[in-house]
C-alpha positions as CSV (number, residue, x, y, z in Angstrom):
1,X,-7.7,-6.5,34.2
2,X,-5.2,-3.9,33.1
3,X,-5.9,-0.3,34.1
4,X,-7.4,2.0,31.5
5,X,-4.4,4.3,31.5
6,X,-1.3,2.5,32.8
7,X,1.7,4.4,34.0
8,X,4.1,5.2,31.2
9,X,7.6,3.8,31.5
10,X,10.4,2.6,29.3
11,X,9.4,-0.3,27.1
12,X,11.3,-3.5,27.0
13,X,11.8,-5.6,23.9
14,X,12.4,-8.8,25.8
15,X,9.6,-11.4,26.1
16,X,7.5,-10.6,29.2
17,X,6.4,-13.2,31.7
18,X,2.9,-14.5,30.8
19,X,1.5,-13.6,34.3
20,X,2.9,-10.1,34.7
21,X,1.3,-7.2,32.8
22,X,3.8,-5.4,30.7
23,X,4.7,-1.7,31.2
24,X,3.5,0.7,28.7
25,X,6.1,2.3,26.4
26,X,7.1,5.9,26.7
27,X,6.7,8.1,23.6
28,X,10.4,7.9,23.0
29,X,10.3,4.1,23.1
30,X,7.4,4.1,20.7
31,X,9.1,6.5,18.4
32,X,12.2,4.2,18.3
33,X,10.1,1.2,17.4
34,X,8.1,2.9,14.7
35,X,11.3,4.3,13.2
36,X,12.9,0.8,13.1
37,X,9.7,-0.7,11.6
38,X,9.8,1.8,8.8
39,X,13.2,0.5,7.7
40,X,12.4,-3.3,8.0
41,X,8.8,-3.4,6.7
42,X,9.5,-5.5,3.6
43,X,7.2,-8.2,2.2
44,X,4.1,-6.2,1.2
45,X,1.0,-5.8,3.5
46,X,0.9,-9.4,4.6
47,X,4.6,-9.4,5.6
48,X,4.3,-6.0,7.3
49,X,1.3,-7.0,9.3
50,X,3.1,-10.2,10.3
51,X,6.0,-8.2,11.6
52,X,3.7,-6.0,13.7
53,X,1.8,-8.9,15.0
54,X,5.0,-10.7,16.1
55,X,6.4,-7.5,17.7
56,X,3.4,-5.9,19.2
57,X,1.2,-8.9,20.1
58,X,3.7,-11.8,20.8
59,X,6.9,-10.1,21.9
60,X,6.3,-6.8,23.5
61,X,2.6,-7.3,24.3
62,X,1.5,-3.7,23.5
63,X,-1.9,-4.9,22.3
64,X,-3.9,-8.2,22.5
65,X,-4.6,-10.5,19.6
66,X,-8.3,-9.6,19.6
67,X,-7.8,-5.8,19.7
68,X,-5.1,-6.1,17.0
69,X,-7.4,-8.0,14.6
70,X,-10.3,-5.7,15.4
71,X,-8.2,-2.7,14.3
72,X,-6.9,-4.7,11.3
73,X,-10.4,-5.5,10.1
74,X,-11.3,-1.8,10.1
75,X,-8.1,-0.9,8.1
76,X,-8.9,-3.7,5.6
77,X,-12.2,-2.1,4.6
78,X,-10.6,1.3,4.0
79,X,-9.0,2.6,0.8
80,X,-5.3,2.9,1.3
81,X,-2.4,0.8,2.6
82,X,-3.8,-1.3,5.4
83,X,-0.5,-2.0,7.1
84,X,0.4,1.7,7.4
85,X,-3.1,2.5,8.6
86,X,-2.8,-0.3,11.2
87,X,0.4,1.2,12.5
88,X,-1.3,4.6,12.7
89,X,-4.3,3.1,14.5
90,X,-2.2,1.3,17.2
91,X,0.0,4.4,17.6
92,X,-3.1,6.5,18.1
93,X,-4.7,4.1,20.5
94,X,-1.5,4.1,22.7
95,X,-0.4,7.7,22.5
96,X,-3.3,9.8,21.2
97,X,-3.1,11.8,18.0
98,X,0.7,12.4,18.4
99,X,1.3,8.6,18.5
100,X,-0.9,8.0,15.4
101,X,0.8,10.6,13.3
102,X,4.3,9.5,14.3
103,X,3.6,5.8,13.7
104,X,2.0,6.4,10.3
105,X,4.6,8.9,9.2
106,X,7.6,6.8,10.2
107,X,6.1,3.9,8.3
108,X,6.3,5.9,5.1
109,X,9.3,8.3,5.5
110,X,12.2,5.7,5.1
111,X,10.7,4.4,1.9
112,X,10.3,8.0,0.6
113,X,14.0,8.7,1.3
114,X,15.1,5.5,-0.3
115,X,12.9,5.9,-3.4
116,X,14.0,9.5,-4.0
117,X,17.6,8.2,-4.0
118,X,16.9,5.2,-6.2
119,X,14.8,7.4,-8.6
120,X,17.7,9.8,-8.9
121,X,20.1,6.9,-9.7
122,X,17.6,5.6,-12.2
123,X,17.1,8.9,-14.0
124,X,20.7,10.1,-13.9
125,X,22.5,6.8,-14.4
126,X,19.8,4.4,-15.7
127,X,21.7,3.7,-18.9
128,X,24.8,2.5,-17.1
129,X,25.2,-1.2,-18.1
130,X,25.2,-2.6,-14.6
131,X,22.0,-0.8,-13.6
132,X,20.3,-1.4,-16.9
133,X,21.2,-5.1,-16.7
134,X,19.7,-5.5,-13.2
135,X,16.5,-3.8,-14.3
136,X,16.4,-6.0,-17.3
137,X,16.2,-9.0,-15.0
138,X,13.9,-7.5,-12.5
139,X,11.1,-6.5,-15.0
140,X,10.1,-10.2,-15.8
141,X,10.1,-10.8,-12.0
142,X,7.7,-8.0,-11.5
143,X,5.3,-9.5,-14.0
144,X,5.4,-12.7,-12.1
145,X,4.9,-10.9,-8.8
146,X,1.8,-9.1,-10.1
147,X,0.3,-12.3,-11.4
148,X,1.0,-13.9,-8.0
149,X,-0.7,-11.0,-6.3
150,X,-3.8,-11.6,-8.4
151,X,-3.8,-15.3,-7.5
152,X,-3.4,-14.6,-3.7
153,X,-6.2,-12.0,-3.7
154,X,-8.4,-14.2,-5.9
155,X,-8.1,-17.3,-3.8
156,X,-9.2,-15.3,-0.8
157,X,-11.9,-13.1,-2.5
158,X,-13.6,-15.2,-5.2
159,X,-15.7,-17.5,-3.1
160,X,-18.8,-17.6,-5.2
161,X,-19.9,-17.7,-8.9
162,X,-21.2,-14.2,-8.6
163,X,-17.8,-12.8,-7.5
164,X,-16.1,-14.8,-10.2
165,X,-18.4,-13.2,-12.7
166,X,-17.7,-9.7,-11.4
167,X,-13.9,-10.4,-11.6
168,X,-14.3,-11.5,-15.2
169,X,-16.5,-8.5,-16.1
170,X,-13.9,-6.1,-14.6
171,X,-11.1,-7.7,-16.6
172,X,-13.1,-7.4,-19.9
173,X,-14.1,-3.8,-19.1
174,X,-10.5,-2.6,-18.6
175,X,-8.8,-4.9,-21.1
176,X,-11.2,-4.7,-24.0
177,X,-12.9,-1.3,-23.4
178,X,-10.2,0.6,-21.4
179,X,-12.9,1.5,-18.8
180,X,-11.5,3.8,-16.1
181,X,-10.8,2.3,-12.8
182,X,-13.1,4.5,-10.8
183,X,-16.0,3.5,-13.0
184,X,-15.2,-0.2,-12.4
185,X,-15.1,0.3,-8.6
186,X,-18.4,2.2,-8.6
187,X,-20.1,-0.4,-10.8
188,X,-18.8,-3.3,-8.7
189,X,-19.9,-1.6,-5.5
190,X,-23.4,-1.1,-6.9
191,X,-23.6,-4.7,-8.0
192,X,-22.4,-5.8,-4.6
193,X,-25.1,-3.6,-2.8
194,X,-27.8,-5.1,-5.0
195,X,-26.5,-8.7,-4.7
196,X,-26.2,-8.4,-1.0
197,X,-29.9,-7.9,-0.8
198,X,-31.0,-10.4,-3.5
199,X,-28.4,-13.2,-2.8
200,X,-26.5,-12.4,0.4
201,X,-24.8,-15.8,0.5
202,X,-23.1,-15.0,-2.8
203,X,-21.4,-11.9,-1.3
204,X,-20.3,-13.2,2.0
205,X,-17.5,-11.3,3.6
206,X,-13.9,-12.4,3.0
207,X,-11.5,-12.6,5.8
208,X,-8.6,-10.3,6.5
209,X,-4.9,-11.4,6.7
210,X,-4.4,-14.1,9.3
211,X,-2.1,-13.0,12.0
212,X,-1.6,-16.1,14.0
213,X,-3.1,-17.9,17.0
214,X,-5.3,-16.3,19.6
215,X,-3.4,-17.1,22.8
216,X,-1.5,-14.3,24.4
217,X,0.0,-13.0,27.6
218,X,-1.5,-10.0,29.4
219,X,-1.2,-6.9,27.1
220,X,-1.1,-3.2,27.7
221,X,-4.2,-2.8,25.6
222,X,-5.9,-6.1,26.5
223,X,-9.2,-7.7,25.5
224,X,-10.9,-6.2,28.6
225,X,-8.9,-3.0,28.8
226,X,-11.4,-0.1,28.8
227,X,-11.2,2.2,25.9
228,X,-8.8,5.1,26.7
229,X,-10.5,8.5,27.2
230,X,-9.1,10.0,24.1
231,X,-10.5,7.1,22.0
232,X,-14.1,7.5,23.1
233,X,-16.4,8.6,20.3
234,X,-17.6,12.3,20.4
235,X,-19.4,13.9,17.5
236,X,-17.6,17.2,18.2
237,X,-14.2,15.4,18.0
238,X,-15.2,13.7,14.7
239,X,-16.2,17.1,13.2
240,X,-13.0,18.7,14.5
241,X,-10.7,16.0,13.0
242,X,-12.5,16.0,9.7
243,X,-12.3,19.8,9.6
244,X,-8.6,19.9,10.3
245,X,-7.9,17.2,7.7
246,X,-9.9,18.9,5.0
247,X,-8.2,22.2,5.9
248,X,-4.8,20.7,5.6
249,X,-5.7,19.3,2.2
250,X,-7.3,22.5,1.0
251,X,-4.4,24.7,2.2
252,X,-1.7,22.5,0.6
253,X,-3.7,22.2,-2.7
254,X,-4.4,26.0,-2.8
255,X,-0.7,26.7,-2.1
256,X,0.2,24.6,-5.2
257,X,-2.4,26.3,-7.3
258,X,-1.3,29.8,-6.3
259,X,2.4,29.1,-6.7
260,X,2.4,27.2,-9.9
261,X,-1.1,27.5,-11.5
262,X,-3.8,25.0,-12.3
263,X,-2.0,23.5,-15.3
264,X,1.3,22.9,-13.4
265,X,2.3,19.2,-13.0
266,X,2.5,19.7,-9.2
267,X,-1.1,20.9,-9.0
268,X,-2.2,18.1,-11.3
269,X,-0.3,15.5,-9.2
270,X,-2.0,16.8,-6.0
271,X,-5.5,16.4,-7.5
272,X,-4.8,13.2,-9.2
273,X,-3.2,11.4,-6.3
274,X,-5.9,12.6,-3.9
275,X,-8.3,10.7,-6.1
276,X,-6.0,7.7,-6.3
277,X,-5.8,7.6,-2.5
278,X,-9.6,7.2,-2.3
279,X,-9.6,4.3,-4.8
280,X,-7.0,2.0,-3.3
281,X,-9.4,-0.8,-2.4
282,X,-7.5,-4.1,-2.5
283,X,-4.0,-2.7,-2.1
284,X,-1.5,-1.0,-4.4
285,X,-1.8,-3.5,-7.2
286,X,-5.4,-2.6,-7.6
287,X,-4.8,1.2,-8.0
288,X,-1.8,0.8,-10.3
289,X,-3.9,0.5,-13.5
290,X,-5.5,3.8,-12.5
291,X,-2.1,5.4,-11.8
292,X,-0.9,4.1,-15.2
293,X,-3.9,5.6,-17.0
294,X,-3.4,9.0,-15.5
295,X,0.4,9.2,-15.2
296,X,1.3,7.6,-18.6
297,X,-1.7,8.1,-20.9
298,X,-3.3,11.3,-19.6
299,X,-0.5,13.5,-18.2
300,X,2.6,11.9,-19.8
301,X,4.7,12.1,-16.6
302,X,6.5,8.9,-17.6
303,X,6.6,6.2,-20.3
304,X,5.2,2.7,-20.0
305,X,8.6,1.0,-19.5
306,X,9.4,3.5,-16.7
307,X,6.2,2.5,-14.9
308,X,7.4,-1.1,-14.8
309,X,10.8,0.0,-13.6
310,X,9.2,2.0,-10.9
311,X,7.2,-1.0,-9.6
312,X,10.5,-3.0,-9.7
313,X,12.2,-0.4,-7.5
314,X,9.1,-0.2,-5.2
315,X,9.2,-3.9,-4.6
316,X,12.8,-3.7,-3.4
317,X,12.2,-0.9,-0.8
318,X,10.6,-1.0,2.7
319,X,7.2,0.5,3.3
320,X,3.9,0.3,1.5
321,X,4.0,-0.8,-2.2
322,X,1.8,2.2,-3.0
323,X,5.0,4.2,-2.4
324,X,5.7,3.5,-6.1
325,X,3.8,6.7,-6.6
326,X,6.8,8.6,-5.2
327,X,8.8,7.2,-8.2
328,X,6.0,8.4,-10.5
329,X,6.2,11.8,-9.0
330,X,10.0,12.0,-9.1
331,X,10.1,11.0,-12.8
332,X,7.3,13.4,-13.6
333,X,9.0,16.3,-11.9
334,X,12.3,15.4,-13.6
335,X,10.8,14.9,-17.0
336,X,8.7,18.1,-16.9
337,X,11.8,20.1,-15.7
338,X,9.7,22.0,-13.2
339,X,12.6,24.4,-12.3
340,X,14.6,24.2,-15.5
341,X,17.3,21.7,-16.7
342,X,19.8,22.7,-14.0
343,X,17.5,21.7,-11.1
344,X,16.2,18.3,-12.1
345,X,16.8,16.6,-8.8
346,X,15.1,19.3,-6.8
347,X,12.1,19.1,-9.2
348,X,11.9,15.3,-8.8
349,X,12.3,15.3,-5.0
350,X,9.6,18.0,-4.6
351,X,7.2,16.2,-6.9
352,X,7.8,12.9,-5.0
353,X,7.1,14.6,-1.7
354,X,3.9,16.3,-3.0
355,X,2.6,13.0,-4.4
356,X,3.4,11.2,-1.1
357,X,1.6,13.9,1.0
358,X,-1.6,13.8,-1.1
359,X,-1.6,10.0,-1.2
360,X,-1.3,9.4,2.5
361,X,-3.2,12.4,4.0
362,X,-6.6,10.6,3.6
363,X,-5.2,7.5,5.4
364,X,-4.4,9.6,8.5
365,X,-7.8,11.2,8.3
366,X,-9.7,7.9,8.1
367,X,-7.9,6.5,11.2
368,X,-7.9,9.6,13.4
369,X,-11.6,10.4,12.6
370,X,-12.9,6.9,12.4
371,X,-10.9,5.2,15.2
372,X,-13.3,6.2,18.0
373,X,-16.2,4.8,16.0
374,X,-14.4,1.5,15.8
375,X,-13.5,1.5,19.5
376,X,-17.1,2.1,20.4
377,X,-17.7,-1.6,19.8
378,X,-15.4,-4.6,20.1
379,X,-17.6,-6.9,18.1
380,X,-16.0,-8.4,15.0
381,X,-16.3,-6.1,12.0
382,X,-17.5,-7.6,8.7
383,X,-16.9,-6.7,5.1
384,X,-20.0,-5.4,3.4
385,X,-21.4,-6.9,0.2
386,X,-20.3,-3.9,-1.9
387,X,-16.7,-4.3,-0.6
388,X,-16.7,-8.0,-1.5
389,X,-17.8,-7.1,-5.0
390,X,-15.1,-4.4,-5.3
391,X,-12.4,-6.8,-4.1
392,X,-13.6,-9.3,-6.8
393,X,-13.3,-6.6,-9.4
394,X,-9.9,-5.8,-8.2
395,X,-8.8,-9.3,-9.1
396,X,-9.8,-8.8,-12.7
397,X,-8.0,-5.5,-12.8
398,X,-4.8,-7.0,-11.5
399,X,-4.8,-9.8,-14.1
400,X,-5.0,-7.1,-16.7
401,X,-2.1,-5.3,-15.1
402,X,0.0,-8.5,-15.3
403,X,-0.8,-8.9,-19.0
404,X,0.1,-5.3,-19.6
405,X,3.5,-5.8,-17.9
406,X,4.0,-9.1,-19.8
407,X,3.4,-7.4,-23.1
408,X,6.0,-4.7,-22.6
409,X,8.5,-7.1,-21.1
410,X,8.3,-10.0,-23.5
411,X,7.6,-7.9,-26.7
412,X,9.5,-4.6,-26.0
413,X,9.4,-3.7,-29.7
414,X,5.7,-4.8,-30.2
415,X,4.1,-8.0,-31.4
416,X,5.6,-7.6,-34.8
417,X,9.1,-8.2,-33.3
418,X,10.3,-11.5,-31.9
419,X,9.6,-12.4,-28.3
420,X,12.4,-11.7,-25.8
421,X,13.2,-15.4,-24.9
422,X,15.6,-14.4,-22.1
423,X,13.0,-12.3,-20.4
424,X,10.5,-15.1,-20.9
425,X,12.9,-17.6,-19.2
426,X,13.5,-15.3,-16.3
427,X,9.8,-14.6,-15.9
428,X,8.9,-18.3,-16.0
429,X,11.6,-19.0,-13.4
430,X,10.3,-16.2,-11.1
431,X,6.7,-17.6,-11.5
432,X,7.8,-21.1,-10.6
433,X,9.7,-19.8,-7.5
434,X,6.7,-17.8,-6.3
435,X,3.9,-20.4,-7.0
436,X,5.7,-23.7,-6.6
437,X,8.4,-23.1,-4.1
438,X,6.8,-20.2,-2.1
439,X,10.0,-18.1,-2.3
440,X,9.6,-14.5,-1.0
441,X,9.4,-11.5,-3.2
442,X,12.7,-10.0,-2.2
443,X,14.8,-13.1,-2.9
444,X,13.1,-13.5,-6.3
445,X,13.8,-9.9,-7.2
446,X,17.4,-10.1,-6.1
447,X,18.0,-13.4,-8.0
448,X,16.4,-12.1,-11.2
449,X,18.3,-8.8,-10.9
450,X,21.6,-10.7,-10.6
451,X,20.6,-12.9,-13.6
452,X,19.9,-9.8,-15.7
453,X,23.2,-8.2,-14.6
454,X,25.2,-11.3,-15.5
455,X,23.5,-11.7,-18.9
456,X,24.0,-8.0,-19.8
457,X,27.7,-8.1,-18.8
458,X,28.4,-11.3,-20.7
459,X,27.0,-9.7,-23.8
């Protein structure tokens, strides 16, 4: 059995002998790994979790398979990006609060830097033929990717007629009646709570992402490694962490309110994306309709085609897909000219940073406050019936999102104008590549972007 608190030494990235316990990484070695992960975490949550599983479980043996999946199951039931929360959890388990903050922040910062740069190029030079052409090809691909996401989540989540009915009802509610996303989430949760009592078999828990086989060499945090002292549950620690998290949120929101007023776009963004962060059950695709409703229809931070462009850019960058909110913030800050027409980049960059802060702060609070509760038992965690129902509703919402994108891409001038047959062909090709040939998201986006560039230049 590994000791509870192994001596810290430099970590090695070579495969360790299956009979020799590995040496725990120093903080510097952990910092280097989390920094690298932030730049290579492509492929959405499933791809990001697979990368961490390969590195942390199979190659470096920082954590055992069982403990990895135990942490993952907790992150899966939380609102927010599960891969970023998993990195935060493992960093916290290994190196206390410092390790969790570093792991979670470095998972996000590279994509924030990249998206600020891409958003500036988009706003300042988006009408350049080469850039416009690539976006023309990427938009149909994004429509296919969203549809594929609905299929992937649906095949995992819709395991009973009741869950199918909830998914269909959620689709009708948002498509036909423009019901707000929070109301759909609350209604689905209530139905799940009731159904879990009346027909529990209909609301059985769905499984989290599969991460591979169960065999593993001795790990630093192994199956039988005692819970580190800092990860033991104490009510006083829970209260302290919750108080610090709420104080950070309150202080930052109050600062925005005092500096710019309640009607300022920055203050509105802080409040709106705090709510969005608490509603991201089912991943980024699930909350995008809510972001669209607020950012486009309520506040007018950006136009519908820009929302599609933002998702296209978000798909091509590392980090959580929910980082598309940084694009929304940048475009909103730029469009509203927060500091006048001569400081557009500064306005966009600050708005993107504000949005990112309020979107991810709850994720850190959930892990740092709830982690000790999870570590108090190593039994397999299960999804609740309300969560199963919410996940089913998410499928219907994502299908609606795919139809929304398809409308704006295939009929950019409205249904009264002819369909864009070139976009239809690109979208059909992307759909076939994803569904039939199992091509990854990044190759599909690159191929469609190049196709759009070639078509634009030829014309």
